[in-house]
All heavy atoms as an XYZ file, in Angstrom:
904
protein
N     153.745     51.021    121.607
C     155.141     51.370    121.788
C     155.339     52.026    123.184
O     154.500     52.837    123.637
C     155.635     52.262    120.716
C     157.052     52.752    120.927
S     157.970     53.536    119.569
C     156.858     54.713    118.913
N     156.414     51.613    123.873
C     156.710     52.172    125.200
C     157.130     53.632    125.053
O     157.985     53.934    124.270
C     157.746     51.309    125.812
C     158.060     51.702    127.285
C     159.140     50.760    127.880
C     159.418     51.193    129.239
N     160.370     50.367    129.895
N     156.580     54.513    125.906
C     157.003     55.949    125.822
C     158.472     56.099    126.227
O     159.034     55.330    127.053
C     156.064     56.657    126.810
C     155.371     55.641    127.589
C     155.555     54.306    126.914
N     159.098     57.107    125.655
C     160.515     57.352    125.946
C     160.637     57.856    127.406
O     159.810     58.656    127.874
C     161.045     58.473    124.939
C     162.524     58.663    125.074
C     162.940     59.613    123.977
C     164.470     59.813    124.127
N     164.971     60.808    123.083
N     161.733     57.412    128.069
C     161.951     57.816    129.408
C     162.238     59.352    129.462
O     163.031     59.821    128.724
C     163.200     57.081    130.003
C     163.543     57.488    131.392
C     162.823     57.040    132.487
C     164.605     58.367    131.607
C     163.175     57.422    133.741
C     164.918     58.797    132.847
C     164.232     58.325    133.964
O     164.571     58.737    135.239
N     161.635     59.987    130.456
C     161.870     61.428    130.649
C     162.034     61.658    132.137
O     161.046     61.483    132.909
C     160.705     62.263    130.110
C     160.937     63.745    130.269
O     161.139     64.218    131.363
N     160.751     64.481    129.150
N     163.203     62.019    132.574
C     163.546     62.139    134.009
C     162.568     63.084    134.724
O     162.015     62.782    135.747
C     164.990     62.636    134.180
C     165.323     62.882    135.625
C     165.633     61.839    136.476
C     165.328     64.184    136.088
C     165.906     62.074    137.783
C     165.634     64.466    137.449
C     165.929     63.382    138.263
N     162.337     64.278    134.134
C     161.486     65.269    134.736
C     160.018     64.804    134.836
O     159.369     65.003    135.793
C     161.578     66.596    134.031
C     162.995     67.169    134.175
C     163.865     67.186    133.114
C     163.440     67.708    135.412
C     165.166     67.705    133.256
C     164.735     68.175    135.557
C     165.587     68.171    134.486
N     159.549     64.219    133.789
C     158.150     63.753    133.760
C     158.000     62.594    134.830
O     157.052     62.548    135.535
C     157.760     63.211    132.384
C     156.337     62.957    132.217
C     155.971     62.669    130.797
C     154.484     62.551    130.612
N     154.083     62.316    129.208
N     158.966     61.691    134.873
C     158.903     60.554    135.816
C     159.009     61.081    137.226
O     158.474     60.525    138.127
C     159.929     59.541    135.459
C     159.567     58.785    134.156
O     158.729     59.231    133.371
N     160.296     57.717    133.866
N     159.866     62.089    137.423
C     160.027     62.703    138.777
C     158.721     63.285    139.267
O     158.368     63.192    140.415
C     161.141     63.701    138.758
O     162.349     63.137    138.509
N     157.969     63.805    138.322
C     156.628     64.386    138.660
C     155.760     63.283    139.314
O     155.046     63.575    140.242
C     155.992     64.988    137.434
C     154.666     65.591    137.587
C     154.048     66.064    136.278
C     152.622     66.424    136.587
N     151.727     65.929    135.542
N     155.822     62.078    138.767
C     155.001     61.036    139.297
C     155.398     60.710    140.732
O     154.502     60.423    141.570
C     155.087     59.736    138.414
C     154.616     59.924    137.035
C     155.294     59.339    135.999
C     153.527     60.719    136.704
C     154.907     59.492    134.676
C     153.087     60.856    135.393
C     153.783     60.248    134.400
N     156.688     60.789    140.999
C     157.169     60.488    142.382
C     156.631     61.521    143.348
O     156.188     61.214    144.404
C     158.704     60.411    142.394
N     156.662     62.799    142.938
C     156.183     63.857    143.787
C     154.681     63.772    143.949
O     154.149     64.106    145.018
C     156.608     65.252    143.211
C     158.060     65.526    143.419
C     158.896     65.602    142.346
C     158.637     65.650    144.709
C     160.275     65.836    142.524
C     159.985     65.807    144.943
C     160.812     65.948    143.826
N     153.972     63.332    142.900
C     152.510     63.111    143.094
C     152.270     62.005    144.098
O     151.253     62.060    144.863
C     151.875     62.745    141.720
C     151.819     63.949    140.775
C     151.365     63.590    139.352
O     151.173     62.386    139.038
O     151.184     64.526    138.574
N     153.113     60.936    144.112
C     152.973     59.919    145.074
C     153.223     60.441    146.451
O     152.481     60.059    147.401
N     154.214     61.231    146.693
C     154.492     61.830    147.971
C     153.319     62.767    148.432
O     152.946     62.716    149.575
C     155.759     62.668    147.934
C     157.022     61.814    147.956
C     158.259     62.709    147.763
C     157.180     60.974    149.222
N     152.751     63.489    147.457
C     151.572     64.324    147.847
C     150.413     63.480    148.205
O     149.676     63.831    149.177
C     151.241     65.196    146.586
N     150.187     62.385    147.550
C     149.146     61.473    147.894
C     149.334     60.849    149.292
O     148.424     60.722    150.089
C     149.020     60.334    146.898
N     150.609     60.536    149.608
C     150.902     60.040    150.971
C     150.573     61.027    152.010
O     149.993     60.743    153.054
C     152.390     59.585    151.043
C     152.749     58.391    150.239
S     151.927     56.868    150.759
C     152.631     56.620    152.394
N     151.030     62.318    151.766
C     150.756     63.356    152.740
C     149.228     63.648    152.870
O     148.798     63.914    153.980
C     151.498     64.651    152.298
C     152.993     64.646    152.551
C     153.597     65.803    151.795
C     153.363     64.609    153.969
N     148.543     63.590    151.849
C     147.092     63.873    151.816
C     146.283     62.815    152.477
O     145.352     63.002    153.204
C     146.633     64.173    150.414
C     145.183     64.459    150.310
C     144.712     64.708    148.907
C     143.199     64.941    148.823
N     142.723     65.021    147.462
N     146.657     61.534    152.172
C     145.774     60.378    152.472
C     146.196     59.513    153.580
O     145.408     58.702    154.168
C     145.545     59.540    151.217
C     144.960     60.309    150.065
O     144.071     61.069    150.264
N     145.552     60.090    148.923
N     147.451     59.579    154.024
C     148.002     58.585    155.008
C     148.399     59.262    156.301
O     149.428     59.880    156.428
C     149.205     57.883    154.388
C     148.816     56.926    153.251
C     147.860     55.860    153.620
O     147.980     55.262    154.755
O     146.932     55.586    152.868
N     147.504     59.096    157.326
C     147.751     59.642    158.623
C     149.050     59.056    159.248
O     149.826     59.769    159.920
C     146.589     59.376    159.570
N     149.334     57.783    159.019
C     150.540     57.152    159.545
C     151.797     57.849    159.027
O     152.758     58.098    159.737
C     150.560     55.684    159.289
N     151.747     58.162    157.699
C     152.892     58.801    157.064
C     153.133     60.157    157.701
O     154.311     60.593    158.000
C     152.698     58.916    155.574
C     153.862     59.412    154.746
C     154.886     58.545    154.431
C     153.904     60.683    154.342
C     155.932     58.952    153.688
C     154.958     61.159    153.568
C     156.013     60.281    153.236
N     152.037     60.940    157.876
C     152.134     62.265    158.465
C     152.661     62.200    159.881
O     153.525     62.991    160.303
C     150.757     63.008    158.392
C     150.362     63.408    156.971
C     149.168     64.327    157.027
N     148.053     63.733    157.703
C     147.070     62.972    157.151
N     147.174     62.702    155.815
N     146.061     62.562    157.822
N     152.176     61.224    160.666
C     152.670     61.030    162.016
C     154.187     60.698    162.055
O     154.926     61.242    162.833
C     151.872     59.950    162.742
C     152.361     59.638    164.144
C     152.129     60.443    165.202
C     153.154     58.514    164.345
C     152.594     60.162    166.439
C     153.683     58.201    165.614
C     153.388     59.057    166.634
N     154.546     59.771    161.168
C     155.914     59.425    161.131
C     156.814     60.608    160.770
O     157.935     60.804    161.322
C     156.150     58.306    160.076
C     155.597     57.004    160.588
C     155.269     55.981    159.511
O     155.412     56.270    158.303
O     154.810     54.860    159.874
N     156.376     61.460    159.860
C     157.132     62.710    159.604
C     157.177     63.608    160.764
O     158.238     64.274    160.983
C     156.496     63.428    158.387
C     156.770     62.873    156.971
C     155.989     63.625    155.914
C     158.210     62.915    156.675
N     156.116     63.647    161.562
C     156.133     64.546    162.767
C     157.151     64.066    163.779
O     157.663     64.827    164.625
C     154.729     64.575    163.403
S     153.596     65.545    162.440
N     157.479     62.755    163.765
C     158.457     62.194    164.652
C     159.875     62.296    163.999
O     160.832     62.653    164.646
C     158.148     60.716    164.985
C     159.312     60.098    165.781
C     156.866     60.631    165.793
N     159.922     62.013    162.710
C     161.168     61.964    162.039
C     161.871     63.331    161.855
O     163.104     63.424    162.108
C     161.016     61.265    160.643
C     160.823     59.730    160.895
C     162.163     61.514    159.686
C     160.391     58.970    159.641
N     161.090     64.286    161.439
C     161.724     65.631    161.175
C     162.411     66.218    162.404
O     163.627     66.576    162.344
C     160.678     66.627    160.577
C     161.215     68.017    160.545
C     160.350     66.115    159.180
N     161.767     66.251    163.600
C     162.534     66.771    164.782
C     163.729     65.939    165.144
O     164.736     66.465    165.514
C     161.423     66.731    165.909
C     160.134     66.678    165.177
C     160.364     65.964    163.891
N     163.560     64.540    165.107
C     164.710     63.745    165.414
C     165.840     63.930    164.421
O     167.036     63.866    164.842
C     164.257     62.260    165.520
C     163.497     61.882    166.759
C     163.019     60.448    166.690
C     164.310     62.104    167.987
N     165.515     64.088    163.160
C     166.570     64.339    162.172
C     167.308     65.661    162.479
O     168.573     65.742    162.334
C     166.015     64.379    160.773
N     166.567     66.618    162.917
C     167.216     67.870    163.311
C     168.095     67.739    164.538
O     169.212     68.253    164.633
C     166.159     69.003    163.548
C     165.384     69.427    162.282
C     164.209     70.412    162.641
C     166.328     70.079    161.319
N     167.599     66.971    165.507
C     168.382     66.678    166.758
C     169.660     65.968    166.393
O     170.723     66.260    166.899
C     167.518     65.815    167.730
C     168.441     65.242    168.781
C     166.461     66.687    168.348
N     169.542     65.089    165.357
C     170.793     64.278    164.988
C     171.871     65.202    164.495
O     173.054     64.801    164.566
C     170.417     63.229    163.922
O     170.258     63.842    162.647
N     171.536     66.340    163.983
C     172.561     67.255    163.462
C     173.476     67.728    164.633
O     174.652     68.114    164.388
C     171.915     68.459    162.743
C     171.138     68.181    161.536
C     170.434     69.444    161.051
C     172.050     67.669    160.452
N     173.021     67.666    165.799
C     173.771     68.182    166.984
C     174.400     67.066    167.803
O     175.052     67.376    168.794
C     172.865     69.079    167.845
C     172.306     70.256    167.116
C     170.992     70.236    166.591
C     173.101     71.356    166.897
C     170.526     71.368    165.935
C     172.637     72.477    166.182
C     171.299     72.492    165.690
N     174.204     65.883    167.412
C     174.829     64.749    168.095
C     176.282     64.632    167.707
O     176.651     64.740    166.549
C     174.094     63.417    167.782
C     172.668     63.311    168.271
C     172.087     61.978    167.804
C     172.612     63.400    169.826
N     177.166     64.398    168.697
C     178.597     64.211    168.427
C     178.881     62.807    167.841
O     179.460     61.949    168.526
C     179.220     64.448    169.761
C     178.236     64.000    170.743
C     176.854     64.318    170.135
N     178.474     62.579    166.624
C     178.673     61.317    165.965
C     179.438     61.528    164.624
O     179.471     62.585    164.118
C     177.353     60.534    165.709
C     176.640     60.195    167.048
C     176.441     61.347    164.809
N     179.987     60.447    164.142
C     180.699     60.492    162.883
C     179.715     60.730    161.713
O     178.490     60.545    161.884
C     181.503     59.227    162.618
O     180.625     58.171    162.375
N     180.290     61.105    160.595
C     179.393     61.266    159.429
C     178.660     59.963    159.035
O     177.528     59.996    158.697
C     180.267     61.772    158.252
N     179.395     58.877    159.211
C     178.765     57.570    158.890
C     177.657     57.244    159.813
O     176.546     56.761    159.422
C     179.844     56.446    158.903
N     177.845     57.540    161.093
C     176.762     57.285    162.064
C     175.593     58.232    161.838
O     174.434     57.785    161.993
C     177.277     57.524    163.504
C     178.233     56.433    164.011
C     178.853     56.856    165.335
O     179.331     57.924    165.522
N     178.865     55.856    166.241
N     175.888     59.462    161.519
C     174.792     60.403    161.160
C     174.014     59.912    159.967
O     172.796     59.934    159.944
C     175.393     61.821    160.962
C     174.331     62.823    160.689
N     173.463     63.291    161.606
C     174.004     63.425    159.537
C     172.620     64.155    161.026
N     172.928     64.276    159.775
N     174.752     59.433    158.935
C     174.086     58.951    157.768
C     173.162     57.741    158.065
O     172.056     57.617    157.548
C     175.135     58.557    156.675
N     173.632     56.900    158.971
C     172.885     55.766    159.415
C     171.614     56.150    160.101
O     170.526     55.648    159.865
C     173.648     54.813    160.259
C     173.007     53.556    160.760
C     172.533     52.658    159.541
C     173.877     52.726    161.652
N     171.704     57.110    161.003
C     170.575     57.641    161.737
C     169.538     58.197    160.819
O     168.291     57.995    161.015
C     170.971     58.724    162.794
C     171.832     58.215    163.929
C     172.285     59.376    164.758
C     171.021     57.225    164.757
N     169.899     58.845    159.750
C     168.990     59.429    158.797
C     168.465     58.361    157.834
O     167.273     58.306    157.518
C     169.681     60.545    157.982
C     170.113     61.685    158.909
C     168.720     61.090    156.865
C     169.032     62.326    159.722
N     169.331     57.380    157.451
C     168.924     56.291    156.545
C     167.799     55.443    157.138
O     166.902     55.022    156.379
C     170.113     55.479    156.158
N     167.947     55.164    158.412
C     166.822     54.352    158.989
C     165.469     55.060    158.965
O     164.406     54.396    158.818
C     167.115     53.804    160.417
C     168.273     52.878    160.379
C     167.395     54.951    161.378
N     165.510     56.383    159.015
C     164.215     57.135    158.854
C     163.737     56.985    157.393
O     162.545     56.870    157.175
C     164.430     58.655    159.185
C     164.565     58.892    160.628
C     165.295     60.000    161.124
C     163.998     58.052    161.620
C     165.416     60.249    162.483
C     164.087     58.259    162.946
C     164.821     59.429    163.349
N     164.642     57.039    156.450
C     164.261     56.918    155.027
C     163.621     55.494    154.844
O     162.639     55.321    154.173
N     164.255     54.482    155.515
C     163.693     53.148    155.441
C     162.218     53.061    155.921
O     161.375     52.470    155.290
C     164.558     52.142    156.229
C     164.098     50.730    156.314
C     164.152     50.067    154.937
C     164.947     49.908    157.290
N     161.923     53.733    157.028
C     160.548     53.761    157.509
C     159.626     54.386    156.514
O     158.556     53.818    156.263
C     160.469     54.545    158.857
C     159.060     54.775    159.316
C     161.275     53.805    159.981
N     159.953     55.537    155.957
C     159.097     56.215    154.973
C     158.947     55.372    153.701
O     157.873     55.339    153.122
C     159.672     57.614    154.707
C     159.681     58.530    155.885
C     160.307     59.898    155.466
C     158.312     58.756    156.487
N     160.031     54.698    153.218
C     159.947     53.895    152.062
C     158.939     52.744    152.328
O     158.100     52.431    151.443
C     161.350     53.375    151.679
C     162.171     54.509    151.179
C     161.241     52.197    150.663
C     163.686     54.162    151.051
N     159.129     52.089    153.506
C     158.210     50.961    153.831
C     156.783     51.414    153.912
O     155.883     50.719    153.470
C     158.680     50.266    155.104
S     160.097     49.205    154.897
N     156.543     52.575    154.420
C     155.191     53.147    154.532
C     154.593     53.347    153.135
O     153.470     53.067    152.911
C     155.143     54.432    155.340
C     153.756     54.882    155.765
C     153.059     53.897    156.693
O     153.562     53.673    157.778
O     151.939     53.451    156.330
N     155.392     53.835    152.203
C     154.927     54.056    150.858
C     154.622     52.717    150.173
O     153.546     52.601    149.498
C     155.973     54.813    150.035
S     156.247     56.510    150.493
N     155.454     51.771    150.357
C     155.215     50.441    149.778
C     154.044     49.766    150.417
O     153.185     49.157    149.697
C     156.440     49.516    149.909
C     157.655     50.010    149.097
C     158.915     49.129    149.456
C     157.369     49.910    147.653
N     153.832     49.916    151.742
C     152.620     49.432    152.355
C     151.382     49.997    151.790
O     150.443     49.270    151.511
C     152.705     49.668    153.864
C     151.538     49.208    154.648
O     151.039     48.104    154.507
N     151.051     50.055    155.554
N     151.362     51.288    151.610
C     150.220     51.977    151.044
C     149.963     51.475    149.626
O     148.783     51.214    149.240
C     150.403     53.501    151.059
O     150.539     53.860    152.430
C     149.216     54.218    150.454
N     151.030     51.346    148.813
C     150.878     50.873    147.440
C     150.285     49.452    147.416
O     149.337     49.158    146.607
C     152.159     50.903    146.717
N     150.785     48.628    148.240
C     150.266     47.220    148.309
C     148.814     47.205    148.736
O     147.993     46.468    148.127
C     151.179     46.341    149.224
C     152.516     46.100    148.542
C     150.483     45.020    149.548
C     153.593     45.471    149.454
N     148.497     47.999    149.779
C     147.106     48.013    150.211
C     146.149     48.510    149.145
O     145.090     47.991    148.955
C     146.977     48.846    151.474
C     147.544     48.226    152.712
C     147.294     48.999    154.016
O     146.823     50.108    153.900
O     147.631     48.476    155.043
N     146.606     49.564    148.433
C     145.697     50.047    147.297
C     145.523     49.046    146.227
O     144.430     48.855    145.756
C     146.415     51.342    146.716
N     146.603     48.334    145.831
C     146.422     47.307    144.759
C     145.544     46.181    145.255
O     144.671     45.683    144.548
C     147.829     46.780    144.337
C     147.702     45.612    143.418
C     148.561     47.908    143.651
N     145.762     45.709    146.513
C     144.946     44.608    147.079
C     143.466     45.076    147.097
O     142.566     44.280    146.653
C     145.435     44.202    148.439
C     144.436     43.315    149.112
C     146.806     43.499    148.305
N     143.185     46.259    147.507
C     141.810     46.759    147.575
C     141.229     46.835    146.160
O     140.022     46.596    145.972
C     141.710     48.129    148.278
C     141.994     48.038    149.753
O     141.942     46.966    150.312
O     142.206     49.137    150.363
N     142.016     47.225    145.217
C     141.555     47.301    143.836
C     141.181     45.933    143.253
O     140.089     45.777    142.673
C     142.620     47.937    142.971
C     142.271     48.077    141.452
C     141.143     49.079    141.248
C     143.503     48.532    140.688
N     142.021     44.923    143.453
C     141.813     43.636    142.816
C     140.962     42.684    143.695
O     140.412     41.741    143.144
C     143.138     42.953    142.419
C     143.889     43.767    141.436
C     143.975     42.577    143.633
N     140.861     43.021    144.978
C     140.115     42.096    145.860
C     139.230     42.951    146.871
O     139.622     43.058    148.010
C     141.056     41.213    146.602
O     140.388     40.357    147.464
N     138.167     43.543    146.341
C     137.391     44.410    147.272
C     136.677     43.648    148.410
O     136.482     44.217    149.461
C     136.395     45.058    146.359
C     136.353     44.257    145.103
C     137.684     43.564    144.988
N     136.511     42.377    148.195
C     135.877     41.542    149.248
C     136.989     40.879    150.044
O     138.162     40.759    149.557
C     134.969     40.474    148.641
C     133.794     41.009    147.867
O     133.264     42.092    148.312
O     133.455     40.449    146.845
N     136.680     40.439    151.277
C     137.661     39.790    152.055
C     138.180     38.524    151.383
O     137.417     37.689    150.867
C     137.102     39.432    153.466
C     138.089     38.718    154.325
C     139.086     39.410    154.982
C     138.100     37.298    154.382
C     140.060     38.742    155.733
C     139.031     36.616    155.145
C     139.997     37.335    155.826
N     139.470     38.357    151.422
C     140.069     37.119    150.985
C     141.274     36.877    151.854
O     142.071     37.781    152.160
C     140.534     37.268    149.532
C     140.904     35.974    148.873
N     142.116     35.348    149.138
C     140.230     35.145    148.051
C     142.204     34.243    148.486
N     141.052     34.053    147.795
N     141.525     35.627    152.249
C     142.643     35.337    153.173
C     143.973     35.710    152.552
O     144.848     36.173    153.317
C     142.587     33.793    153.329
C     141.174     33.398    152.984
C     140.670     34.434    152.019
N     144.161     35.600    151.260
C     145.422     35.980    150.651
C     145.585     37.479    150.654
O     146.726     38.037    150.800
C     145.564     35.428    149.234
C     145.661     33.931    149.098
C     145.751     33.506    147.688
C     146.886     33.416    149.859
N     144.525     38.254    150.516
C     144.576     39.694    150.571
C     144.969     40.135    151.989
O     145.833     41.037    152.129
C     143.197     40.303    150.166
N     144.451     39.451    152.967
C     144.863     39.771    154.309
C     146.341     39.499    154.599
O     146.990     40.310    155.224
C     144.036     38.918    155.277
C     144.402     39.171    156.786
C     143.551     38.408    157.703
C     143.844     38.555    159.176
N     144.986     39.373    159.618
N     146.840     38.397    154.034
C     148.274     38.097    154.218
C     149.117     39.195    153.536
O     150.134     39.649    154.087
C     148.605     36.695    153.632
C     147.972     35.580    154.505
C     150.137     36.482    153.516
C     148.052     34.216    153.924
N     148.739     39.568    152.316
C     149.476     40.638    151.629
C     149.541     41.965    152.441
O     150.592     42.548    152.664
C     148.901     40.889    150.254
N     148.378     42.299    152.928
C     148.286     43.568    153.743
C     149.061     43.421    155.044
O     149.761     44.336    155.494
C     146.831     43.893    154.031
C     146.134     44.469    152.803
C     144.708     44.849    153.163
C     144.080     45.760    152.166
N     142.818     46.402    152.616
N     148.949     42.271    155.730
C     149.604     42.087    156.978
C     151.088     42.040    156.787
O     151.850     42.584    157.604
C     149.121     40.778    157.655
C     147.708     40.848    158.183
O     147.128     41.948    158.176
O     147.147     39.799    158.556
N     151.566     41.435    155.742
C     153.034     41.363    155.516
C     153.555     42.774    155.207
O     154.603     43.155    155.628
C     153.358     40.412    154.380
S     153.137     38.722    154.827
N     152.835     43.591    154.452
C     153.278     44.946    154.157
C     153.313     45.782    155.443
O     154.250     46.561    155.661
C     152.302     45.578    153.119
N     152.263     45.567    156.268
C     152.274     46.268    157.570
C     153.399     45.798    158.451
O     154.080     46.609    159.218
C     150.967     45.984    158.288
O     150.879     46.672    159.474
N     153.744     44.511    158.374
C     154.889     44.006    159.156
C     156.234     44.658    158.703
O     157.091     44.942    159.509
C     155.015     42.475    159.037
N     156.347     44.944    157.408
C     157.548     45.598    156.945
C     157.667     46.949    157.554
O     158.816     47.358    157.975
C     157.533     45.714    155.424
N     156.598     47.667    157.681
C     156.589     48.999    158.361
C     157.018     48.839    159.771
O     157.883     49.544    160.287
C     155.278     49.731    158.241
C     155.231     50.984    159.023
C     154.888     49.996    156.765
N     156.426     47.895    160.435
C     156.685     47.655    161.850
C     158.193     47.317    162.051
O     158.856     47.800    162.944
C     155.784     46.531    162.395
S     156.026     46.224    164.123
N     158.734     46.423    161.270
C     160.150     46.026    161.321
C     161.077     47.255    161.066
O     162.105     47.352    161.655
C     160.430     44.839    160.344
C     159.842     43.567    160.758
C     160.015     42.557    159.614
C     160.425     43.039    162.043
N     160.699     48.053    160.065
C     161.488     49.206    159.777
C     161.505     50.219    160.955
O     162.564     50.778    161.273
C     161.029     49.889    158.481
O     159.850     50.581    158.683
N     160.353     50.374    161.605
C     160.318     51.240    162.818
C     161.142     50.689    163.916
O     161.902     51.401    164.597
C     158.847     51.497    163.212
C     158.132     52.335    162.159
C     158.768     52.141    164.594
C     156.611     52.436    162.374
N     161.121     49.366    164.106
C     161.912     48.689    165.096
C     163.401     48.838    164.804
O     164.176     49.106    165.721
N     163.772     48.700    163.547
C     165.195     48.919    163.188
C     165.597     50.323    163.449
O     166.696     50.565    163.990
C     165.326     48.569    161.675
O     164.908     47.202    161.450
C     166.776     48.846    161.195
N     164.762     51.294    163.154
C     165.127     52.675    163.459
C     165.248     52.949    164.971
O     166.217     53.572    165.408
C     164.028     53.637    162.832
N     164.314     52.389    165.713
C     164.350     52.587    167.168
C     165.631     51.951    167.739
O     166.244     52.564    168.615
C     163.077     51.997    167.829
N     165.941     50.731    167.302
C     167.169     50.098    167.843
C     168.385     50.812    167.468
O     169.303     51.019    168.264
C     167.233     48.611    167.382
C     166.112     47.823    168.023
C     168.566     48.031    167.584
C     165.877     46.441    167.426
N     168.440     51.309    166.215
C     169.627     52.054    165.738
C     169.792     53.340    166.564
O     170.933     53.664    167.001
C     169.487     52.458    164.231
O     169.337     51.222    163.495
C     170.691     53.220    163.761
N     168.695     54.016    166.757
C     168.810     55.258    167.576
C     169.127     54.991    169.022
O     169.989     55.704    169.615
C     167.492     56.082    167.444
C     167.557     56.987    166.322
C     167.387     56.700    165.029
C     167.777     58.413    166.352
N     167.545     57.858    164.290
C     167.795     58.871    165.037
C     168.016     59.312    167.392
C     167.989     60.212    164.777
C     168.236     60.618    167.106
C     168.207     61.065    165.786
N     168.500     53.971    169.648
C     168.782     53.655    170.999
C     170.278     53.204    171.159
O     170.909     53.654    172.126
C     167.859     52.509    171.464
N     170.763     52.416    170.266
C     172.086     51.946    170.342
C     173.077     53.176    170.285
O     174.048     53.263    171.055
C     172.381     51.007    169.203
C     173.669     50.251    169.258
C     174.921     50.779    169.361
C     173.843     48.844    169.303
N     175.816     49.780    169.382
C     175.186     48.577    169.335
C     172.914     47.783    169.204
C     175.736     47.274    169.406
C     173.455     46.460    169.203
C     174.792     46.247    169.351
N     172.794     54.078    169.328
C     173.636     55.215    169.209
C     173.630     56.109    170.457
O     174.662     56.554    170.875
C     173.224     56.027    167.955
O     173.330     55.163    166.796
C     174.068     57.299    167.762
N     172.455     56.364    170.944
C     172.293     57.212    172.133
C     172.942     56.577    173.378
O     173.554     57.266    174.153
C     170.874     57.590    172.363
C     170.231     58.456    171.260
C     168.749     58.746    171.466
C     170.972     59.804    171.072
N     172.759     55.292    173.471
C     173.420     54.584    174.639
C     174.907     54.617    174.547
O     175.621     54.809    175.521
C     172.866     53.168    174.771
C     171.442     53.016    175.287
C     170.948     51.541    175.086
C     171.373     53.436    176.692
N     175.412     54.449    173.287
C     176.911     54.527    173.068
C     177.402     55.919    173.458
O     178.497     56.045    174.064
C     177.216     54.174    171.686
N     176.639     56.937    173.088
C     177.072     58.279    173.438
C     176.971     58.503    174.942
O     177.908     59.124    175.493
C     176.129     59.340    172.728
C     176.365     59.520    171.250
C     175.238     60.423    170.672
C     177.757     60.076    170.954
N     175.961     58.038    175.586
C     175.743     58.225    177.003
C     176.836     57.508    177.848
O     177.250     57.980    178.903
C     174.383     57.751    177.457
N     177.219     56.337    177.335
C     178.206     55.491    178.127
C     179.613     55.561    177.572
O     180.455     54.740    177.905
C     177.720     54.088    178.264
C     176.465     54.009    179.113
C     175.228     53.792    178.549
C     176.532     54.192    180.484
C     174.072     53.734    179.292
C     175.393     54.147    181.234
C     174.134     53.934    180.660
N     179.803     56.471    176.605
C     181.153     56.768    176.081
C     181.857     55.659    175.355
O     183.024     55.388    175.501
N     181.126     55.016    174.490
C     181.754     53.999    173.659
C     182.671     54.648    172.579
O     182.390     55.569    171.967
C     180.718     53.128    172.948
C     181.291     52.015    172.143
C     180.303     51.285    171.280
O     179.594     50.468    171.834
O     180.208     51.629    170.093
């Protein structure tokens, strides 16, 4: 029988996942070291609430993709400890998602800062 849903118990699993990311993933820690200061800077930018939300949301996207990348890599390593071309594709595609999310964040920030600089 499936256990009954419990918000607090399930939230604990999410926090355990974040703790694992902080403990085991250097890329996640590096991204946080870039994201936290930039998020603080964004508080002082003269942008609308919607633009501010977008600047923060793209950072969330990067962190989400990094978590999914780590999860995919862990599962692939579990089920395919030896090299396999399909395992490589899975890992490379997950890594590409992180790369694309970082590119999206960079373009969003650059576009916003250029608009501010040139008075759009």
